[in-house]
N, C-alpha and C positions, 0 to 999 in steps of 0.2 A: 175370447170365450171364457165365461166365468165357471166357478166350481160346479154349480147346479147343472148348467147346460152341458159341461164336459161329462159329468157323471151320467146325465140322461142319455147322451149319445153313446157313451161307453157302455151303458147298461143295455141299450138296444143291440149294440154290436156283440156284447157278451151273451145275451139271450140267443142271438143267432148262432154264435159259436158253440154254446152249450147244446143247442138243438142239433147242430151238425155233429158235435161230439158224442151225442147219444147214439147216433147211427154208427159213427166210426168206432167208438169204444166197444159197442155191442158186437160188431163184426170181428174186431181184433180179439175180443174175449172168447168168442165162439171158436175161432180158428187157431188161436195160440195158447189159450188157457192161462191159469195163474202163473205157471213157470215162465211162459212167454212174456207175460205182462212184466214180471220182475226183470227179465233180460232187456226188454224195451226200456225200462226205467234206467238200467245201467247205461244203455246206449245213449239215451237222452242226456244223462248227466255228463258222460264223456264228451258228447258232441258240444255241450255248452262250454266245457273247458277249452276244447280246441277252437271253438268259435271266438271266444274272448281273445285268445292269442292271435287268431287270424285277423281280427279287426283292430288289434293293437290295444284293446281295452279302453278306448277313448270315447265311446258313444255318449256316456253321461256328460263328459266334458264338452263334447261337440254341441249337445243340446244347451248346456249352461251358457257357453260363450256366444252362441248365435243369439240366444234370448237376451243376454247381457248387452250385446252390441247392437241392439235393435235400431238405434239411430245412427249407426256407423256402417253403412253398406259395404265399404271397402274391407273393413275388418271382418265382417260376416263372410265375404268371399274368401278371405284368407283362411278362415276356419274350415270352410267347405273344401277348399283346395288341399289343405294339409290333411284333412280327414281322409280324402280319397287316396292321396299318395301313401299315407301310412297303411291304409287298408290293403292296397294292391301289393305293397312290399311284404307286409306281414303274412297275408294270405298265401302268397307265393312260397314263402319260406316254410310255413306250416304245412301247406299242401305237399311239398316235396318230402318233408320229414315223415308225414303220415304214409306216403307211398313207400318210403324206404323201410319204415318200421311197422308196416301193416300187420304182420304176423304176431309180434308180441302185443300190439294194441288189441288185436282180436282176442288173444288169450286172456288179457286182463279184463276185458269186458264180458266175453261170452264163456270163458273157461275152456274154450276149444277153438279150433281154426275153421270150423265149418262155415262161418260167415265172414271170413277174411276178405272176400271179394266185396262185401259191403263197405269195409274200411277203405279199400282201394277206390271205390266209387266216391266215397266221402272226400278222400284226398284230392281227387280230380275236380270236384265241384265245390270245394269249401270256399272258394272265392265268391260264389254267389251268396252263400250265407253271410259272409263279411260285408259285402256291398249292400245287401238288404238291410242289415242292422244299421249301417252307416246312413243309408238313405232315410230310414225311419227316424234316426237321431236328428238329421237335418230338417225333416218335415216337422218334427216335434219342436225344434228350436224356433222355427218360423211360425209356430202355432197353427200349422195346417192340419188340425185335428180331423177334419172331414176326410182327407185323403188317407190318413193313418187308419181310420175306421173302415174305409172302403177296402183298403189292402187287407185288413184283418178279416173282413167278411169274405173276400175272395179266397183267402187262404183256408177259411173254414169250409167253404163249398168244395174246394179242391180236395181237402182231406176226406170228405165223404166219397167223392168220385173215385179217388185213388184207392181208398180202402175197399170199396165195392168191386173194383176191377183187379187191383194188384194183390191185395191180401187174400182174397178168395182164390185167386189163381195160383199164387206162389207161396201162400202160408206165411211162415215166420220171415222168410227172406223178403217177401213183398211188404210186410208190415215195417221192416227195417228201412227199406228204401223209399217208403211213402214220403217221408219228410224231405228227402234229398230231391226227389222229382218236383215236389211242391215248391221248394226254394227256387228252382230254375224258372218255374212258371211265374212265381211272384216277382222275380227279378225283372221280367219283361213288363209286368204291370208297373213296377216302380220306375223303370226307365221312361215309360210313357208319362207318368206324373212329373218326373224331373224335367222332361222336355217341355211339358205343358206349362209348368210353373217357372221355367227358366232358372232353376236352382243351380245349375252347373253348366259351364261352357268349357270347351276344350282349351280356350285361352287361359283358364284358371291354372293349368299346368305350368304356365310361364310366370306365375306369381312367385316372387322371391320367398325363400324360407324365412319365416318369422321365428327366430330362436326363442324369444320370450314366450310366444304362444305355444311353441313346441314343449317348453318346460312346463307350462300350465297344464297342457294336455297329458304330459308324462305323469303328473301327479294323479290324474284320473286313471291312467293306465295301471299304475301301481295299485290303486284301490280296487279296480275291476279285476285285476289278475289275482289279488289276494282273495277276493270274494269267490271267484270262480274256481280257485284251487281248494279253498277250505270248505265251502258249502256243499257243492256236489260230491267232493271227496268224502265228507262226513256222511252223506246219505248213502254213498256206495259202501262205506265201511259198516254202517248200521244194517243195510240191506243184506250184505254178505254175511254178517254175523247171524242174522235171522236164518238165512239160507243154510248155513253150515250147522248152527247150534239147535235149530228147531226143525224147519222143513222148507223146501222150495215153495210150497203152497202158501205158507205164512208170509214169506217174503213177498209173494204176489198180492196177498191181502193188504199188507201195509202200503205197498205201492198203489194199489187201487184206492185206498183211503186218501193218500197224498194227491192223487189225480183229482178226486172229487173236491178235496179241500182247495186245491189250486183253481179249480173251475169256478166255484161259487165266489171265491175271493177276487176273481179276476177283475170284476168291475171296480173294486176298490184299489187294488194294486196298480191297475192300468191308469186309473185316474191320478194316483200319486205320481207316476212317471210322466204322464202326458200333461197334467195340469200343475202339480206342485213343483216339480223340478224347475221348469222354466220360470214359473211365477216367483218362487223363493229366490231364484238366482237374480232376478231383476230388482228385488226389494233391497233397499239400502238402510232403512230405518228400523231399529229394534221394535218400536211400538207397532209398526205395520206388520213386521214379521210375527210378533206375538198375536196380533189379531187374526192373521192367516192361519196360524196353528190352531187357535180355538175354533175358527170356522171349520177346519177340517175335523176336529173332534165332534163338533155338534152335528155335522152332516154324515161323516164316514163311519164313525163308531156305531151309531144305531143301525146303519146299513149292514155292517159286518155282523152285529149281534142278531139281527133278524134273519140274515142268511144262515148263520150257524144254527140257530134254533130250528129253522125250517128244515135244514139238512138232517139234523138229529132226529126230528120227529118223523121225517119221511125216509129214513135210511133204508128200511126194508124195501120200500117201493123203488128207491133209487138203485139199489143193488139189483133188484129184479129187472129193471129197465135197462141199466147200463151193462150188467154182466150176465152171469148164468147162475143157476142154483148152486154150483160148485163154489161160488164166492160168498155164500150166505154167512159163513162164520166171521166175515169181516165186520159184521154189524156191531161186534163187541169193541171195535176200535174207535168208534165215532165220538163218544162222550168227551174224553179229554182232548181229542183232536180239535173239536170246535172251540173248546175253552182256550186252547193254545192259539187258535186262529184269532180269537178276539184280542188276546194280549199281543199277538204279532202285529196286527193293524195299529193298535194303540201305541206300540213302540216305533213302528215304521213312520208314523206321522212326524215324529221327532227325528228319527234317524235320517230322514231325507234332508234335514238341515245340513248334515255333514257333507252330503254330496253337493248341495246347492252352494255351500260356502267353502268347498275344497278343504275340509278339515281332515287332511290326509292321515296325520298321526293317530288321532282318536278313532278314525274309521278303521284303520288297520288293526289297532289294538283290540277294538270291540269285536271285529269279525273273527279274529283268531281265537280270542278267549271264549266267545260264546258258541262258536262251532265246535271247539274242543269240549266245552262243558256239555253240549248236547250229546256228543258221543259218550262221554263219561257217565252222564246221568242215564242215558239209554242202556248202557251195559249194566249199570247198577240196578235199575228198576227191572230190567229183563231177568236178572239173576233171581229176583224175589217174586216177580209177578208174571213171568213168561213174556212172549213177544208183544203183548198188549202194553207192557211197560214202556215201550217206545213212545206211546202217546202221553203217558204220565210225564216222561222226561221232556217232551216237546212243550207241554203246558208249563211246567216248572221253569224251563230254560227261558221261555219268552216272558214269563212274569218277572224273573230276575233282570232280564234285558230291559224291560220297561222301567223298572226302578233305576237302572243305571242311566238310561236316557233322560229320565226326569231329573236325576242329579246333575248330569252333564249340561242340560239346558235349563237349569233352575232359574236363571236370570230372565228367561223369556216367559216362564210359567208363573213365577211368584213375585217378580219385581218389575215395576213399570219404569222404563227408561226411554229416552228419546235420542240417545247417541247412535251414531252410525255403526253398523256391523262391519266387521273386517274379516278378511280371509285368514285362516290359520295355517 
């Protein structure tokens, strides 16, 4: 499947997801308000951290090596077998730790223990989160985009049903466990796809451990764990600062803007992970890699720009549809958020090369530096401009990140070569 077709199908799936999200977000906004939205953001960030540990952080590596070994079926089976084994071991360990430390985890996320039972439920079911991401990585590696899209659409439909039933019935508690219940349902769908496509057999557990492959995947684990520690943590720090220094409502406003930003960029970011990662992983020649990069800029950047402009112009309507009148002050946060979104996509088109070519050292350095600079710039701009300064910092940080990516991959952008690329 080429870039245009992948983007088209992802676009249709994203439209469906956004339509489902309109209903889901509206229900949640009505029943939990801005403060509840902020707490849901904290829970989502904390869940992403735990999930990465639970699946061993190897999902990008799984996609890369399945795509890279496309002509070597035995090696693809080894990747799948190792991914499942790592997932089961890591999710069991993380699940037990979450159950043991559920009270302090709840305090860290919610500032009280009122929802500690949600953390207990998460610990008991986190294996489903891990297996779902592993299956998605396997499907992506095999280029089974259709099944990835179907799973995403089912997840969107489930979010509406669960929000309508559970959030309305149980309020904040229901909003928190929506995603947990959805993961269990999605797991059943994923198992059906795995069996239909014959992507995994019980005999795979007998495949001997490939230590060289394990080391390759370990590099991706390090990259994923660094990302999931620094990025969500930085968002929690920023959101908590707004919560404490300004108001809980303003923390909810910025979370609401982040949700909208993530929604309209989803077609681009999903295309990057479903098309670019396996495609770039399979490319060996620098000239071909350079051509793929410029194809991405020609196709994806205009898409991101049009999306950002549309969101900015329609921000009042979007707030009215997605949220409630209580959220209307968040309209002031959109301008620099969409500017930052444009720089984000421009930089990510290059940044995915680090994942595709396992550039572990540069990936870790850039993640830590720019997550830290985002926090620092946010605190600086908030000091002078109030909570809206978060969006100024976001735009500035991704502009600098884009310049750094252009410097790092200057040989692909400015110099024509025909030598083979190598892993770093």
